[in-house]
Each structure stands twice: as C-alpha cells, then as structure tokens.
RODO-2510 file (C-alpha; in nm, 4 decimals, decimal comma):
residues 463
     n   res          X          Y          Z
     1     m    -8,3436   -13,4015     6,7404
     2     e    -8,6518   -13,3164     6,5141
     3     t    -8,8757   -13,3415     6,8320
     4     k    -8,6556   -13,0975     7,0189
     5     v    -8,6718   -12,8600     6,7171
     6     e    -9,0430   -12,8720     6,7199
     7     e    -9,0767   -12,8027     7,0972
     8     k    -8,8583   -12,5032     7,0427
     9     r    -9,0908   -12,4220     6,7632
    10     n    -9,4113   -12,4542     6,9520
    11     k    -9,2586   -12,2489     7,2540
    12     i    -9,1652   -11,9635     7,0290
    13     y    -9,4969   -11,9811     6,8457
    14     k    -9,6892   -11,9935     7,1980
    15     m    -9,4794   -11,7155     7,3444
    16     s    -9,5287   -11,5012     7,0296
    17     s    -9,9063   -11,5488     7,0332
    18     f    -9,9300   -11,4775     7,3936
    19     l    -9,7329   -11,1544     7,3542
    20     v    -9,9573   -11,0469     7,0737
    21     w   -10,2554   -11,0968     7,3076
    22     v   -10,0877   -10,8711     7,5778
    23     i    -9,9797   -10,6142     7,3385
    24     a   -10,3682   -10,5890     7,2092
    25     s   -10,4837   -10,5634     7,6020
    26     v   -10,2337   -10,2832     7,6389
    27     i   -10,3671   -10,1047     7,3408
    28     f   -10,7126   -10,1702     7,4171
    29     r   -10,6593    -9,9994     7,7666
    30     l   -10,4896    -9,7073     7,5989
    31     i   -10,8072    -9,6445     7,3933
    32     l   -11,0421    -9,6484     7,6943
    33     i   -10,8032    -9,4302     7,8624
    34     y   -10,8494    -9,1628     7,5811
    35     f   -11,2123    -9,1603     7,5993
    36     p   -11,3460    -8,8181     7,7330
    37     k   -11,3067    -8,8621     8,0985
    38     n   -11,2198    -9,2256     8,1019
    39     l   -11,6032    -9,3169     8,0579
    40     n   -11,6484    -9,1540     8,4183
    41     l   -11,5487    -9,5073     8,5385
    42     s   -11,3394    -9,3365     8,8382
    43     s   -11,6932    -9,2197     9,0028
    44     r   -11,8539    -9,5855     9,0084
    45     p   -11,8723    -9,7390     9,3370
    46     e   -11,8081   -10,0814     9,1773
    47     v   -11,4836    -9,9661     9,0803
    48     s   -11,3528    -9,7024     9,3324
    49     t   -11,3933    -9,7529     9,7028
    50     p   -11,2823    -9,5287     9,9637
    51     l   -10,9652    -9,7233     9,9816
    52     t   -10,8726    -9,7581     9,6162
    53     s   -11,0228    -9,4074     9,4748
    54     i   -10,7686    -9,1991     9,2983
    55     r   -10,9576    -8,8890     9,3879
    56     r   -10,9334    -8,9642     9,7368
    57     l   -10,5794    -9,0154     9,7166
    58     a   -10,5270    -8,6826     9,5146
    59     e   -10,7051    -8,5135     9,8034
    60     g   -10,4985    -8,6544    10,0586
    61     y   -10,1916    -8,5407     9,8569
    62     w   -10,3109    -8,1780     9,8423
    63     l   -10,3570    -8,1866    10,2155
    64     k   -10,0185    -8,3200    10,2643
    65     q    -9,8803    -8,0398    10,0353
    66     s   -10,0737    -7,7814    10,2360
    67     s    -9,8733    -7,8956    10,5661
    68     m   -10,1925    -8,0740    10,6926
    69     s   -10,2250    -8,4293    10,7687
    70     p   -10,3564    -8,6494    10,4772
    71     y   -10,5893    -8,8105    10,6801
    72     a   -10,7544    -8,4976    10,7969
    73     g   -11,1317    -8,4987    10,7195
    74     s   -11,2814    -8,8329    10,6055
    75     m   -11,1338    -8,8391    10,2379
    76     y   -10,8049    -9,0296    10,2373
    77     h   -10,7302    -9,3496    10,4128
    78     g   -10,4788    -9,5288    10,2235
    79     s   -10,0975    -9,5875    10,2727
    80     p    -9,8844    -9,3003    10,3224
    81     l    -9,6145    -9,4612    10,0971
    82     l    -9,8731    -9,5103     9,8032
    83     l    -9,9521    -9,1512     9,8699
    84     s    -9,5774    -9,0380     9,8237
    85     v    -9,5605    -9,2489     9,4928
    86     l    -9,8986    -9,1867     9,3346
    87     g    -9,9554    -8,8232     9,4708
    88     p    -9,6901    -8,6443     9,2362
    89     l    -9,8373    -8,8259     8,9397
    90     t   -10,1949    -8,6952     8,9943
    91     v   -10,1066    -8,3278     8,9920
    92     k    -9,8704    -8,3410     8,6727
    93     r   -10,0584    -8,2647     8,3567
    94     i    -9,9631    -8,3020     7,9938
    95     e   -10,0958    -8,0752     7,7285
    96     r   -10,3639    -8,1986     7,5181
    97     q   -10,3478    -8,5463     7,7158
    98     p   -10,6187    -8,7020     7,9575
    99     d   -10,5961    -8,6070     8,3031
   100     q   -10,3993    -8,8211     8,5291
   101     l   -10,2268    -9,0035     8,2340
   102     l    -9,9289    -9,1107     8,4221
   103     c   -10,1266    -9,2811     8,6672
   104     s   -10,3292    -9,4754     8,4063
   105     l    -9,9887    -9,5799     8,2615
   106     l    -9,8549    -9,7072     8,5921
   107     f   -10,1727    -9,9181     8,6415
   108     v   -10,1440   -10,0583     8,2823
   109     l    -9,7981   -10,1567     8,3670
   110     a    -9,9065   -10,2909     8,6856
   111     d   -10,1599   -10,5319     8,5081
   112     v    -9,8909   -10,6509     8,2205
   113     m    -9,6445   -10,7326     8,5329
   114     s    -9,9231   -10,9130     8,7015
   115     a   -10,0052   -11,1152     8,4100
   116     m    -9,6300   -11,2110     8,3464
   117     l    -9,6001   -11,3202     8,6875
   118     l    -9,9283   -11,5066     8,6699
   119     r    -9,8053   -11,6897     8,3608
   120     a    -9,4596   -11,7530     8,5159
   121     t    -9,6323   -11,9126     8,8306
   122     g    -9,8711   -12,1128     8,6237
   123     q    -9,6035   -12,2762     8,4291
   124     n    -9,4326   -12,3666     8,7281
   125     l    -9,7188   -12,5156     8,8718
   126     q    -9,8054   -12,7236     8,5549
   127     a    -9,4741   -12,8514     8,5434
   128     a    -9,4544   -12,9619     8,9137
   129     y    -9,8116   -13,1072     8,8750
   130     t    -9,7232   -13,3023     8,5347
   131     q    -9,4268   -13,4247     8,7068
   132     r    -9,6108   -13,5573     9,0014
   133     l    -9,8738   -13,7239     8,7836
   134     k    -9,5768   -13,8882     8,5897
   135     s    -9,4399   -14,0176     8,9134
   136     l    -9,7865   -14,1874     8,9821
   137     e    -9,7431   -14,3394     8,6372
   138     l   -10,0666   -14,1384     8,5272
   139     h    -9,9167   -14,0851     8,1778
   140     e   -10,2385   -14,0193     8,0174
   141     l   -10,3506   -13,7507     8,2494
   142     s    -9,9787   -13,5799     8,2273
   143     k   -10,0277   -13,5717     7,8600
   144     n   -10,3609   -13,3845     7,8736
   145     s   -10,2187   -13,1542     8,1375
   146     e    -9,9423   -13,0522     7,8998
   147     i   -10,1664   -12,9563     7,6223
   148     f   -10,3223   -12,6809     7,8131
   149     s   -10,0907   -12,4037     7,9174
   150     s   -10,2510   -12,3010     8,2693
   151     g    -9,9914   -11,9886     8,2913
   152     d   -10,1237   -11,8479     7,9585
   153     i   -10,4778   -11,8925     8,0234
   154     a   -10,4542   -11,7483     8,3750
   155     a   -10,2631   -11,4560     8,2199
   156     l   -10,4960   -11,3808     7,9556
   157     v   -10,8082   -11,4254     8,1654
   158     y   -10,6512   -11,1825     8,4077
   159     l   -10,5603   -10,9166     8,1221
   160     w   -10,9057   -10,9447     7,9129
   161     n   -11,1113   -10,9938     8,2380
   162     p   -11,3584   -10,6796     8,2158
   163     f   -11,3338   -10,6372     8,5760
   164     t   -10,9504   -10,5945     8,5399
   165     i   -10,9911   -10,3499     8,2518
   166     v   -11,2549   -10,1354     8,4479
   167     a   -11,0291   -10,1288     8,7581
   168     c   -10,7394    -9,9967     8,5501
   169     v   -10,9301    -9,7439     8,3295
   170     g   -11,1142    -9,6352     8,6343
   171     l   -10,8068    -9,5180     8,7967
   172     s   -10,8484    -9,7680     9,1027
   173     t   -10,5345    -9,8812     9,2985
   174     s   -10,6485   -10,2187     9,2988
   175     p   -10,3798   -10,3051     9,0202
   176     i   -10,1269   -10,2147     9,2793
   177     e   -10,2447   -10,4368     9,5394
   178     n   -10,2978   -10,7323     9,2929
   179     l    -9,9467   -10,7110     9,1787
   180     a    -9,8295   -10,7226     9,5578
   181     i   -10,0278   -11,0397     9,6072
   182     i    -9,9289   -11,2123     9,2935
   183     s    -9,5377   -11,1189     9,3360
   184     s    -9,5778   -11,2874     9,6757
   185     l    -9,7354   -11,5959     9,5197
   186     y    -9,4714   -11,6143     9,2549
   187     g    -9,1759   -11,5681     9,5122
   188     a    -9,3242   -11,8588     9,7340
   189     c    -9,3512   -12,0962     9,4208
   190     k    -8,9746   -12,0080     9,3050
   191     r    -8,8773   -12,0235     9,6714
   192     l    -8,7616   -11,6833     9,6893
   193     p    -8,8201   -11,5743    10,0513
   194     p    -8,7221   -11,2049    10,0136
   195     l    -8,9738   -11,1560     9,7071
   196     a    -9,2521   -11,3485     9,8951
   197     a    -9,2012   -11,1773    10,2262
   198     f    -9,2054   -10,8415    10,0260
   199     g    -9,4911   -10,8908     9,8173
   200     w    -9,6882   -11,0211    10,1550
   201     v    -9,5802   -10,7169    10,3684
   202     k    -9,6721   -10,4648    10,0962
   203     a   -10,0195   -10,6381    10,0205
   204     t   -10,1053   -10,6522    10,3992
   205     h    -9,9901   -10,2779    10,4575
   206     l   -10,2069   -10,1582    10,1494
   207     s   -10,5321   -10,3620    10,2520
   208     l   -10,4982   -10,5806    10,5555
   209     y   -10,7136   -10,8787    10,4299
   210     p   -10,3919   -11,0258    10,2444
   211     a   -10,2504   -11,1113    10,5853
   212     i   -10,4329   -11,4610    10,6025
   213     l   -10,2325   -11,5463    10,2869
   214     i    -9,9225   -11,6064    10,5161
   215     i   -10,0546   -11,9693    10,5608
   216     p   -10,0755   -12,0811    10,1945
   217     l    -9,7303   -11,9038    10,1433
   218     i    -9,5483   -12,0893    10,4370
   219     i    -9,7062   -12,4275    10,2880
   220     l    -9,5655   -12,3425     9,9288
   221     l    -9,2360   -12,2626    10,0870
   222     g    -9,2171   -12,5829    10,3095
   223     y    -9,3754   -12,8276    10,0832
   224     g    -9,3586   -12,6839     9,7217
   225     p    -9,6292   -12,5945     9,4856
   226     d    -9,9773   -12,7903     9,4437
   227     a    -9,9687   -13,1729     9,4068
   228     p   -10,2033   -13,4589     9,4490
   229     p   -10,2534   -13,5529     9,8100
   230     s    -9,9528   -13,7068     9,9754
   231     k   -10,1444   -14,0278    10,1091
   232     l   -10,1728   -14,0936     9,7105
   233     f    -9,8127   -14,0958     9,6749
   234     l    -9,7541   -14,3313     9,9841
   235     q   -10,0338   -14,5639     9,8578
   236     s    -9,9054   -14,5900     9,5295
   237     r    -9,5220   -14,6101     9,5689
   238     c    -9,5038   -14,7817     9,8917
   239     s    -9,7312   -15,0510     9,7567
   240     k    -9,4768   -15,1495     9,5101
   241     g    -9,2334   -15,2424     9,8018
   242     g    -9,4897   -15,4741     9,9282
   243     d    -9,4405   -15,5570    10,2835
   244     n    -9,0845   -15,4516    10,3041
   245     p    -9,0730   -15,1941    10,5896
   246     l    -8,7563   -15,0320    10,4615
   247     s    -8,9281   -14,9512    10,1350
   248     s    -9,2347   -14,8104    10,3005
   249     t    -9,0190   -14,5860    10,5469
   250     s    -8,7920   -14,4521    10,2558
   251     c    -9,1516   -14,3706    10,0654
   252     q    -9,2709   -14,1859    10,3658
   253     q    -8,9541   -13,9958    10,4171
   254     e    -8,9134   -13,9106    10,0690
   255     e    -9,2894   -13,7405    10,0135
   256     l    -9,3549   -13,5921    10,3622
   257     t    -9,0449   -13,3970    10,3901
   258     f    -9,1014   -13,0088    10,4981
   259     s    -8,8201   -12,7780    10,4223
   260     g    -8,8035   -12,5385    10,7241
   261     k    -8,4953   -12,3348    10,6046
   262     p    -8,7023   -12,1302    10,3556
   263     v    -8,9810   -12,0738    10,5885
   264     i    -8,7497   -11,9414    10,8476
   265     h    -8,5884   -11,6966    10,5758
   266     f    -8,9323   -11,6142    10,5059
   267     l    -9,0217   -11,5099    10,8335
   268     l    -8,7210   -11,3120    10,8716
   269     w    -8,7398   -11,1329    10,5866
   270     i    -9,1175   -11,0494    10,6759
   271     s    -8,9619   -10,9024    10,9952
   272     v    -8,7204   -10,6869    10,7981
   273     w    -8,9564   -10,5661    10,5380
   274     s    -9,2151   -10,4689    10,8114
   275     v    -8,9665   -10,2710    11,0023
   276     y    -8,8547   -10,1104    10,6640
   277     v    -9,2111   -10,0324    10,5999
   278     l    -9,2787    -9,8826    10,9398
   279     i    -8,9736    -9,6741    10,9510
   280     l    -9,0669    -9,5026    10,5871
   281     c    -9,4282    -9,4562    10,7119
   282     g    -9,3000    -9,3062    11,0381
   283     i    -9,0721    -9,0605    10,8240
   284     s    -9,3911    -8,9755    10,5956
   285     v    -9,6455    -8,9037    10,8770
   286     q    -9,4092    -8,7891    11,1617
   287     q    -9,5456    -8,4351    11,1476
   288     n    -9,8848    -8,5524    11,0971
   289     g    -9,9713    -8,7584    11,4002
   290     g    -9,7325    -9,0202    11,3717
   291     l    -9,7959    -9,4061    11,3260
   292     l   -10,0955    -9,4093    11,5566
   293     e   -10,2923    -9,1881    11,3549
   294     m   -10,1945    -9,3910    11,0557
   295     f   -10,3170    -9,6956    11,2022
   296     k   -10,6392    -9,5484    11,3260
   297     s   -10,7146    -9,4053    10,9939
   298     t   -10,6360    -9,7105    10,7915
   299     y   -10,6699   -10,0350    10,9801
   300     g   -10,9098    -9,8825    11,2005
   301     f   -11,1368    -9,7315    10,9216
   302     i   -11,1059   -10,0852    10,7663
   303     l   -11,2356   -10,2694    11,0623
   304     t   -11,4925   -10,0029    11,1832
   305     v   -11,6844    -9,9697    10,8623
   306     e   -11,6882    -9,6055    10,9255
   307     d   -11,7647    -9,5390    10,5250
   308     l   -12,1224    -9,6448    10,4404
   309     s   -12,1059    -9,5319    10,0928
   310     p   -12,2670    -9,7831     9,8572
   311     n   -12,0301   -10,0549     9,7076
   312     m   -12,0629   -10,3967     9,5679
   313     g   -12,0321   -10,5519     9,9107
   314     v   -12,2931   -10,6666    10,1700
   315     l   -12,1696   -10,4449    10,4859
   316     w   -12,2706   -10,0889    10,3855
   317     y   -12,6406   -10,1686    10,3919
   318     f   -12,6483   -10,3708    10,6908
   319     f   -12,4758   -10,1276    10,9070
   320     a   -12,6719    -9,8544    10,7875
   321     e   -12,9926   -10,0271    10,9149
   322     v   -12,8291   -10,1775    11,2185
   323     f   -12,8985   -10,0471    11,5560
   324     e   -12,5935    -9,8666    11,7219
   325     f   -12,6236   -10,0781    12,0314
   326     f   -12,5443   -10,4000    11,8246
   327     r   -12,2750   -10,2398    11,5987
   328     n   -11,9590   -10,3574    11,7456
   329     f   -12,1232   -10,7280    11,8001
   330     f   -12,1892   -10,7497    11,4347
   331     l   -11,8368   -10,5981    11,3447
   332     i   -11,6794   -10,8703    11,5462
   333     v   -11,9170   -11,1405    11,3790
   334     f   -11,8330   -11,0212    11,0065
   335     h   -11,4561   -10,9803    11,0632
   336     v   -11,4226   -11,3155    11,2612
   337     n   -11,6322   -11,5199    10,9829
   338     i   -11,3333   -11,4886    10,7759
   339     l   -11,0898   -11,6097    11,0205
   340     f   -11,3318   -11,9045    11,1077
   341     m   -11,2624   -12,0709    10,7660
   342     v   -10,8905   -12,0185    10,7485
   343     l   -10,8164   -12,3185    10,9626
   344     p   -11,0488   -12,5838    10,8366
   345     l   -10,9622   -12,4924    10,4850
   346     a   -10,6094   -12,5090    10,5260
   347     i   -10,6163   -12,8487    10,6808
   348     r   -10,8541   -12,9973    10,3907
   349     l   -10,6297   -12,7959    10,1128
   350     n   -10,2806   -12,8206    10,2476
   351     h   -10,1593   -13,0090     9,9578
   352     r   -10,2759   -12,7187     9,7354
   353     p   -10,1527   -12,4232     9,8772
   354     c   -10,2038   -12,2013     9,5387
   355     f   -10,5622   -12,3240     9,5156
   356     l   -10,5866   -12,2335     9,9016
   357     a   -10,4698   -11,8982     9,8240
   358     f   -10,7385   -11,8387     9,5626
   359     v   -11,0210   -11,9724     9,8119
   360     y   -10,8930   -11,7169    10,0803
   361     i   -10,8773   -11,4410     9,8455
   362     a   -11,2380   -11,5097     9,7086
   363     i   -11,3751   -11,5115    10,0526
   364     s   -11,2198   -11,1999    10,1735
   365     s   -11,3027   -11,0213     9,8561
   366     m   -11,6767   -11,1341     9,9277
   367     l   -11,6766   -11,0396    10,3025
   368     k   -11,4359   -10,7410    10,3173
   369     s   -11,5557   -10,3809    10,4138
   370     y   -11,5019   -10,1971    10,0848
   371     p   -11,4798   -10,4623     9,7959
   372     s   -11,4513   -10,3593     9,4337
   373     v   -11,4291   -10,5335     9,1065
   374     g   -11,0523   -10,5480     9,1131
   375     d   -11,0645   -10,7869     9,3949
   376     s   -11,2718   -11,0199     9,1817
   377     a   -11,0485   -10,9776     8,8753
   378     l   -10,7615   -11,1139     9,1068
   379     y   -10,9211   -11,4450     9,2142
   380     l   -11,0585   -11,5087     8,8699
   381     g   -10,7107   -11,4723     8,7195
   382     l   -10,6005   -11,7135     8,9939
   383     l   -10,8719   -11,9558     8,8780
   384     g   -10,6898   -12,0014     8,5652
   385     w   -10,4022   -12,1918     8,7081
   386     f   -10,6408   -12,4994     8,7719
   387     v   -10,8513   -12,5049     8,4558
   388     f   -10,7440   -12,8523     8,4015
   389     e   -10,8589   -12,9806     8,7368
   390     l   -11,1774   -12,7769     8,7365
   391     a   -11,3003   -12,8944     8,3798
   392     d   -11,5687   -13,0989     8,5321
   393     m   -11,6931   -12,8306     8,7992
   394     q   -12,0681   -12,7867     8,8029
   395     f   -12,2755   -12,4750     8,7274
   396     s   -11,9918   -12,2847     8,5340
   397     f   -12,2321   -12,1589     8,2649
   398     f   -12,4670   -12,0665     8,5352
   399     l   -12,1966   -11,8746     8,7167
   400     f   -12,0843   -11,7101     8,3981
   401     c   -12,4143   -11,5938     8,3446
   402     g   -12,4748   -11,4730     8,6931
   403     y   -12,1384   -11,2711     8,6807
   404     v   -12,2482   -11,1041     8,3369
   405     g   -12,5932   -11,0251     8,4560
   406     v   -12,4796   -10,8609     8,8067
   407     s   -12,2270   -10,6636     8,6070
   408     l   -12,4823   -10,5055     8,3908
   409     l   -12,7562   -10,4617     8,6305
   410     s   -12,5470   -10,2896     8,9188
   411     p   -12,4924    -9,9705     8,7398
   412     v   -12,8484    -9,9783     8,6261
   413     m   -12,9992   -10,0209     8,9579
   414     h   -12,7532    -9,7385     9,0973
   415     n   -12,8827    -9,5138     8,8251
   416     l   -13,2329    -9,5830     8,9169
   417     w   -13,1636    -9,5193     9,2676
   418     i   -12,9158    -9,2278     9,2676
   419     w   -13,0187    -9,0178     8,9523
   420     r   -13,3606    -9,1039     8,8508
   421     g   -13,5050    -9,1432     9,1833
   422     t   -13,7288    -9,4273     9,0692
   423     g   -13,5873    -9,6750     9,2771
   424     n   -13,4267    -9,7094     9,6444
   425     a   -13,1431    -9,8472     9,8175
   426     n   -13,2902   -10,2059     9,8208
   427     f   -13,2675   -10,2319     9,4255
   428     y   -12,8743   -10,1693     9,4304
   429     y   -12,8295   -10,3963     9,7447
   430     a   -13,0099   -10,6732     9,5773
   431     t   -12,7362   -10,6767     9,3162
   432     g   -12,4609   -10,6880     9,5742
   433     m   -12,6321   -10,9742     9,7381
   434     a   -12,6709   -11,1496     9,4204
   435     f   -12,3169   -11,1069     9,3514
   436     a   -12,1998   -11,2340     9,6827
   437     c   -12,4265   -11,5424     9,6189
   438     f   -12,2532   -11,6307     9,3045
   439     q   -11,9179   -11,5767     9,4795
   440     i   -12,0187   -11,8451     9,7509
   441     i   -12,1407   -12,0938     9,4557
   442     l   -11,8035   -12,0276     9,2722
   443     v   -11,5880   -12,1319     9,5802
   444     v   -11,8078   -12,4206     9,6823
   445     e   -11,8118   -12,5685     9,3377
   446     s   -11,4471   -12,4979     9,2757
   447     v   -11,3432   -12,6741     9,5944
   448     s   -11,5710   -12,9760     9,5289
   449     a   -11,4167   -13,0090     9,1769
   450     i   -11,0845   -13,0153     9,3145
   451     l   -11,1455   -13,2776     9,5544
   452     k   -11,3387   -13,4747     9,3255
   453     h   -11,0354   -13,4631     9,1024
   454     d   -10,8217   -13,5915     9,3815
   455     r   -11,0476   -13,8740     9,4343
   456     t   -11,0509   -13,9616     9,0593
   457     l   -10,6428   -13,9495     9,0731
   458     r   -10,6668   -14,2023     9,3818
   459     k   -10,8963   -14,4493     9,1973
   460     l   -10,6803   -14,4336     8,8906
   461     s   -10,3553   -14,4820     9,0676
   462     v   -10,4946   -14,7788     9,2704
   463     t   -10,6072   -14,9457     8,9105
***
C-alpha cells in the first residue's frame, strides 16, 4: 500500500511539474508575441517559406475575397482548407493588440497540443519498451529506463526548443503541420486507425513529404510500438525450451504475429479522409480553376522548385546556378534521393517504427524544397523519445554546438548579404550547407547508437 501511495505521489508531482513548464512556455511565447512586430521573425527566410508564410496566406485570402483565384500570381501555394481556416483570422484586428494575434494564439495552442501528444506517445513507447525488457529478464535496464520519463523529455524539448518558439512567434504554419504528423504517430501507437489516417492525410495534404510516413505507421499498427529486435526474443525465450520443437514454434508464433486488422482499417480510413479532403478542396476552389489548378500550385510548386528565394535548404542556390537544360534531371535526382533511402531504412529499422519515423522526417526536412526551422523542431522533439537508447551517441556535444553556431550565423550572413552588401550569396549558402552536414551527422550517429544499443541487449540476453 505504501509503495502504491508513493507511486501516486510521484505521478502527481511529475505531472504538476510538467504542467508548470508547459505554462511557463506559453507565457514565454505570449511575451515574445507582444514584442513590437513579433521581432520581425515572420520576415526571416529561416522561419517563413513560400509554403508556411502567413503573409502569403493573407495575400491568398485577399485574392479569394476579391473573387480571384488564391493561386493567382506567385504568392500563395498552400492548402485551400488552411486558407479557409486561417484566412479570416488574418484580417481580424483587436484594438491595442498585436496584429494577427488570433493566429499567434492558434499556433501556441497547436504547440501545446503537440507537446501533450508527444508526452502521451512517449509514455506509451516507454511502457511497451520496459515491458519488453522485463520479458527478456533485463531487470536492471528496465529499472534504469523507468527513471527517465522519455515522454516528458520529448514534450519539453519540443516546447522549449528555440526552433519551435521562433516558428510559433514568427507566424509560420509549421505548428499546424507538426501537429498533424504527431497526431498520426499518436494514433498509430494507440492503435486508433481513424486518428492515424486523419493525421497522415492532413500532413500529406499540407506538405506532401509526410507521405513516406505511411511505412512506419503501418508497422506501428501491425506490430506495435518500438521494441528490441524480434530475433532477440526468439534467441532468449526459445533457448529456455531447449530442443523441444513445440516450445520453439510457440515462441515464434508469439513474437512474430502481425495484426492486419488495424492496418486494413487504417487504409480504409485513408481512402475515406482523402475523399473527404478532396471534396472540401473541390468546393473551395470550384470557381478558381478546380482541383487541377490546386495540385499544380501546391504539389507542382513543391516538386518543381519554382521559388528560388533564399532559405536554410540546399536546393535554392543549386537551381539558381544550374543550366536550364539539366534542371529536370537534377529535380528528379534530388526528389528520388529521398525515396531511395525509404526501403533500406524500413528493412533495417522495422522493429523501431517510431525511430524510423524520426529518421524519415529528418531526411525529408534536410532535402525538401522549402525547409524551415519548424521542420527541424519536429524531429528534434521526436528524438526525446529515445533519450535512454541514445545515451551513448557520439558527437552529441559537437552537434549541439553546431546547431547553435548555425542558428546564430545564419541571420548574420543573411544581413551581410542582403542589407549591408559586404557579403554575397555564398556566405548565406555556406550556413545552409553546414546545417545539412550537421543533420546528416545527427541521423547517422543516432542510427548507429540505436543499433549499438540493440547489439548490447543481444549480448546481455545471451549472458
């Protein structure tokens, strides 16, 4: 009884302390929102892209209110549904309050909801992983994993990440996209096919690149949350049965079962939500070119990289310098490069679908056409789920310093190039290249640390 009372007290204390940090993050965001012109973050190329800029969305809404196509010209290239939701909020003004305050409050709410979903998903992952460790009789590791609350760490890392705060205060629509992706992962972990399908459809509709997340979502729904490799269970459990073929067969059937029912429901719900979204989009743009115009101005704009304005990615400068004759070839190379890594990673990390989702998001945020700090904030928040497994990751301090250095140098180089005229485009592009290199190192080292952790578990289970 005393242990149960102490556990309840610890849970209450952890929950109260977590809520204090959440409230503090909200207050900090509101303070920054009330700064004059939101510190001009909405004009920063690292924060706002042609797809996430609230200014472009306001321009598209003005065109729509003027009985014109929101995709007329070259300003707006986002979803018509997002335009219908956020558009009215961009024109409403409250006396003696910052401009577009309602949009800012909506983005703050999206960040808080994302953090709560990250926390719930992390707790589910930690509980499932701890249970698997106990089944392998690795009691010491299971106790150590229970000390750290990976869900709290992931949520607080996401809330207090400067990238997340800057994206929220800078009026970028990235918090909405991140919320859709996190909700799909949460629904898959809880085996809620309607929620997982809705999040995936909405995220794909807004940004296209989350379409590759369908593989980890199917694995999550079929096999469940992240766990040690299935061979490890067969090696440890079936060894107890000795040479008895019945015991080994029962172990194999117990550990390698794939639940197809939630996956079928997931695919059906994807078709339902997709049709529903297409109907709503068709109604919204029926007088402005229809769905064909929408696909051309959204997905076509992403795939063809028409806007070469500077951003923190690596494509804008390359396609500004490449010969027009080779443009289509390199477009195929860059976009297919993401797809080439999907299948090998899925085969190697099939026992860790949530970590596989992190890797996919990190790779796509590095190679996408119009990346922003909001994309980096998402995968850095997901990284908090695996704080226990990545404890031995190499170059962690080097990566931390690299991210901080690039974040500070990027606006400096942009100022030297655009405003002072003492630099050139190479100055700013160098920071983008450095940021891409740091992201590559992060992905490689995190995957290596996870695989090393699995090898350690295999050795401990044998002994």
